[in-house]
C-alpha positions in Angstrom: 4.5 39.9 7.2 6.8 36.9 7.4 5.4 33.6 6.5 5.1 31.2 9.4 7.2 28.1 8.8 5.9 24.6 9.4 8.5 22.0 10.4 7.8 18.2 10.7 10.1 16.6 13.3 10.8 12.8 13.3 12.6 11.2 16.2 13.0 7.4 16.1 14.1 6.0 19.4 15.1 2.4 20.2 11.6 1.7 21.7 9.5 4.5 20.2 8.9 6.9 17.3 8.0 10.5 18.3 6.5 12.8 15.7 5.8 16.5 16.1 4.6 19.5 14.0 5.9 23.0 14.7 4.7 26.3 13.3 7.8 28.4 14.0 8.6 27.7 17.7 5.0 26.7 18.5 4.3 23.0 19.0 1.0 22.2 17.1 0.9 18.4 17.4 3.0 15.7 19.0 2.6 12.0 19.4 4.8 9.2 20.6 4.2 5.7 19.3 5.7 2.9 21.5 7.1 -0.3 19.9 7.2 -3.6 21.8 10.2 -5.9 21.7 8.1 -8.4 19.9 7.1 -5.9 17.2 10.7 -5.0 16.5 12.2 -8.4 16.9 11.1 -9.6 13.5 13.4 -7.2 11.7 16.9 -8.5 11.2 18.5 -5.0 11.0 17.2 -1.7 12.4 17.3 -0.1 9.0 14.7 -2.7 7.9 12.2 -0.9 10.2 12.2 2.0 7.8 8.9 1.4 6.1 7.1 0.4 9.3 8.1 3.7 11.0 7.5 5.8 7.8 4.0 4.3 7.5 3.3 5.3 11.2 4.3 8.9 10.4 2.1 9.0 7.2 -0.8 7.8 9.3 -0.1 10.4 11.9 -0.3 13.2 9.2 -3.5 11.8 7.9 -5.1 11.5 11.3 -4.2 15.1 12.1 -5.3 16.3 8.7 -1.8 17.6 7.9 -1.0 17.8 4.2 2.7 17.1 3.6 2.7 19.7 0.8 2.2 22.4 3.6 5.5 21.7 5.2 8.6 24.0 4.8 11.1 21.4 6.0 11.4 18.0 7.6 14.1 17.3 10.2 15.1 13.9 11.6 17.1 12.9 14.6 20.7 12.5 13.5 22.2 9.0 13.3 25.5 7.3 14.0 27.6 8.8 11.2 31.3 9.5 11.0 32.4 11.9 13.8 31.2 15.4 13.1 31.1 18.8 14.8 27.9 20.1 16.5 25.4 21.8 14.2 22.7 21.4 11.5 23.4 19.2 8.5 21.6 18.8 5.2 20.7 15.2 4.5 22.4 14.1 1.3 23.0 10.8 -0.6 26.4 10.2 1.1 24.8 10.5 4.5 22.1 8.0 3.5 24.6 5.6 2.1 26.6 5.6 5.3 23.5 5.1 7.4 22.1 2.2 5.3 25.2 0.4 4.1 28.0 1.1 6.6 26.6 2.4 9.9 29.1 2.6 12.7 26.5 1.1 15.0 23.0 -0.3 14.3 20.8 2.2 16.0 17.2 3.6 15.7 18.4 7.1 15.3 19.9 6.1 11.9 16.3 6.0 10.6 15.7 9.7 11.3 17.6 11.0 8.3 16.4 8.2 6.0 12.7 8.8 6.7 13.0 12.6 6.7 14.8 12.6 3.3 12.1 10.2 1.8 9.2 12.3 2.9 10.9 15.6 2.0 11.7 14.4 -1.5 8.0 13.8 -2.2 7.3 17.5 -1.8 10.7 19.0 -2.7 11.4 20.7 0.7 14.8 20.6 2.5 15.5 17.9 5.1 18.0 18.2 7.9 19.5 16.5 11.0 20.6 18.5 14.1 23.4 17.6 16.6 23.5 13.9 15.5 24.6 11.1 17.8 28.0 11.2 16.2 28.9 14.7 17.5 32.4 14.3 19.0 34.0 16.8 21.5 36.1 14.3 23.4 39.5 15.3 24.5 42.5 13.1 23.5 42.9 11.6 27.0 39.2 10.4 26.9 39.8 8.4 23.8 42.4 6.0 25.3 40.8 2.5 25.9 43.6 0.3 27.1 43.9 -1.6 23.8 45.7 0.4 21.1 43.5 -1.1 18.3 40.3 0.2 20.1 39.7 3.9 20.6 36.8 5.1 22.8 34.2 6.9 20.7 31.6 9.6 21.4 28.3 8.0 20.5 25.5 9.2 22.7 22.2 11.2 23.1 23.9 14.5 22.1 20.7 16.3 21.1 18.9 15.6 24.3 21.9 16.4 26.5 22.8 19.6 24.7 19.2 20.8 24.9 19.3 20.0 28.7 22.6 21.9 29.0 21.1 25.0 27.4 18.0 24.7 29.6 19.9 24.4 32.9 22.2 27.3 31.9 19.1 29.4 31.3 17.6 28.3 34.7 20.9 29.1 36.5 21.3 32.4 34.7 24.7 31.6 33.4 26.1 30.9 29.9 26.6 27.2 29.1 30.2 28.1 28.3 30.8 29.0 31.9 29.4 25.8 33.5 30.6 22.4 34.5 27.8 19.9 34.2 27.0 16.2 34.4 24.1 15.4 32.2 22.3 12.0 32.0 19.8 10.9 29.3 17.5 8.0 30.3 15.9 6.2 27.5 16.1 2.8 25.6 19.9 3.6 25.9 21.5 5.6 28.7 24.2 8.3 28.3 26.1 9.9 31.1 28.2 12.9 30.1 30.7 15.5 31.4 30.4 19.0 30.1 33.1 21.5 30.7 32.7 25.1 29.6 30.3 24.4 26.7 32.0 21.2 25.5 31.0 17.6 26.1 34.5 16.3 27.0 33.6 12.7 28.0 30.6 10.4 27.8 30.0 6.7 27.8 29.3 5.1 24.4 25.6 4.4 25.0 25.7 1.3 22.8 28.8 -0.3 24.3 29.8 1.2 27.7 28.5 2.4 31.0 25.3 1.3 32.7 23.0 -1.3 31.3 19.7 0.1 30.0 16.2 -1.2 29.1 17.7 -3.0 26.1 21.5 -2.7 26.1 24.1 -4.6 28.1 26.3 -1.7 28.9 29.9 -2.5 30.0 30.1 -6.1 31.0 33.1 -8.2 32.4 35.3 -8.4 29.4 37.0 -11.8 30.0 33.6 -13.5 30.5 32.2 -11.7 27.4 35.2 -12.9 25.3 34.7 -16.5 26.5 31.0 -16.3 25.5 32.0 -15.0 22.1 34.2 -18.0 21.5 31.9 -20.6 23.1 30.4 -21.6 19.8 26.9 -20.9 21.1 26.4 -17.6 19.3 27.1 -16.1 15.9 28.5 -12.5 15.6 25.1 -11.0 14.9 23.6 -12.9 17.8 26.3 -11.6 20.2 25.8 -8.0 18.9 22.0 -8.4 19.5 22.7 -9.5 23.1 24.6 -6.2 23.6 22.3 -3.9 21.7 18.6 -4.8 21.5 18.3 -7.8 23.8 20.5 -6.8 26.7 19.8 -5.0 29.9 16.2 -5.2 31.3 15.0 -7.3 28.3 17.6 -10.0 29.0 16.8 -10.2 32.7 13.0 -9.4 32.7 11.8 -10.0 29.2 10.6 -6.4 28.7 12.1 -3.0 27.8 9.1 -1.2 29.2 10.1 0.5 32.5 6.5 1.3 33.4 5.8 -2.5 33.2 8.8 -3.2 35.4 7.6 -0.7 38.0 4.2 -2.2 38.0 5.7 -5.6 38.6 7.8 -4.2 41.5 4.7 -2.6 43.0 3.1 -6.1 43.0 6.0 -7.6 44.9 8.3 -8.9 42.1 11.6 -9.1 44.0 13.7 -10.0 41.0 12.3 -7.0 39.0 13.2 -4.7 41.9 16.8 -6.0 42.2 17.5 -5.6 38.4 15.8 -2.2 38.3 17.8 -0.9 41.3 21.0 -2.4 39.7 20.4 -0.2 36.7 20.1 2.9 39.0 23.2 1.7 40.8 25.3 1.5 37.6 24.1 4.9 36.5 25.1 6.4 39.8 28.6 4.9 39.5 29.0 6.5 36.0 27.9 9.9 37.3 30.6 9.7 40.0 33.1 8.8 37.3 32.2 11.9 35.4 32.6 14.0 38.5 36.2 12.7 38.6 36.6 13.9 35.0 35.5 17.4 36.1 37.9 17.2 39.1 34.9 17.5 41.4 34.0 20.9 40.2 30.4 20.3 39.2 27.8 23.1 39.0 24.8 20.8 38.4 23.7 17.3 37.6 20.8 17.1 35.1 18.7 14.0 34.5 16.5 14.1 31.4 15.0 11.7 28.8 11.8 9.7 28.7 13.0 7.6 31.6 13.2 10.6 33.9 9.6 10.6 35.0 8.3 12.5 38.0 6.7 9.4 39.4 5.6 6.0 38.3 4.1 2.9 39.9 6.7 2.9 42.7 6.5 4.7 46.0 10.2 5.8 45.5 10.9 6.6 41.9 13.8 5.3 39.8 15.3 8.8 39.7 15.2 8.9 43.6 17.4 5.8 43.7 20.0 7.7 41.7 19.7 10.9 43.7 20.3 9.2 47.0 23.7 8.0 45.8 25.0 11.1 44.0 23.4 14.2 45.6 26.6 14.9 47.5 28.3 15.8 44.2 26.1 18.7 43.1 22.5 19.9 43.1 20.3 17.7 40.9 17.7 18.9 38.4 15.3 16.6 36.6 13.7 17.6 33.3 11.2 14.8 32.6 11.0 13.8 29.0 13.3 15.7 26.8 13.5 18.9 24.6 14.7 16.9 21.6 11.8 17.7 19.4 12.0 21.4 20.1 15.8 21.3 19.6 15.4 19.6 16.2 12.8 22.1 15.1 14.8 25.1 16.3 17.9 23.9 14.4 15.9 23.7 11.2 14.3 27.1 11.8 17.7 28.8 12.4 18.8 27.6 8.9 15.5 28.5 7.2 15.7 32.0 8.7 19.3 32.5 7.7 20.5 32.7 11.3 22.8 29.7 10.9 24.4 27.9 7.9 23.8 24.2 7.4 26.8 21.9 6.9 27.2 19.5 4.1 28.0 16.0 5.3 31.3 14.8 3.8 
């Protein structure tokens, strides 16, 4: 009888850390720990949160009476590495060096591989990442920015959106490779992507483009941004923090917690409602742009991520504000939360079972 495999999954998000334990495909334990803006603001760099988040995971294992020595592998959410193809990767020293010393972007997902490797090393089991943020399937035309020195990049919530793509394909009874899809991930960052016949051919860089999010500025008027950069009021690190970490809802409303924003709106906060509706408005505009990428031939629009809740404190949900603007494009399906944890565990299982070969990061 084949031994059942235990996989620990670690998914650091910009405002949360999600931990799960799988036995083969079965989810045994799962917990999401939320982090307030104040808690994270004391760390100069995201990589400096490493020990804080690792301690949270160790405490989770102790609380659930899970012995780390019982694990067969540990898998972390992939970070912002050099552009790579879709798949499963072994975590190696070069990957860690890139994430710690020369990350393309400071992002919480960079912590996934670092923490997974640290914990796996203690008990000598393999550690992996699956479909990291840096997976790049853009076509050449999508890379052109308008400034030759700057090329558009694919940096987004690949894992969540690929999992949603496979799920909608199953629900529609068609292969992912035969569908045209627009898939949106709602979280601390927001990604809006166009998928054509199994490839993600365009997407906003969730750290620098597209709609603003709970803690990112998104695309802003470039001339005014340039003036602000040269105003002498802010250093380079301070400007980068205004774009990633202290932009979006945090900048306008002082919080990255959308449930708190919805509660304020339900109590009559007009400013909170305006800003929150503006975020839905910008997401809708980006969805329409991706419909143009697909030449209007869209089989489905899928909204997923932790921000895609069925309902909150509002009478009309945030997702409804998006639906009412874009439902003319294609049928809309909402998968509240995400399949990221299952997708990460499944990737590791495929490698451990010999069904798929893990890549070496180079």
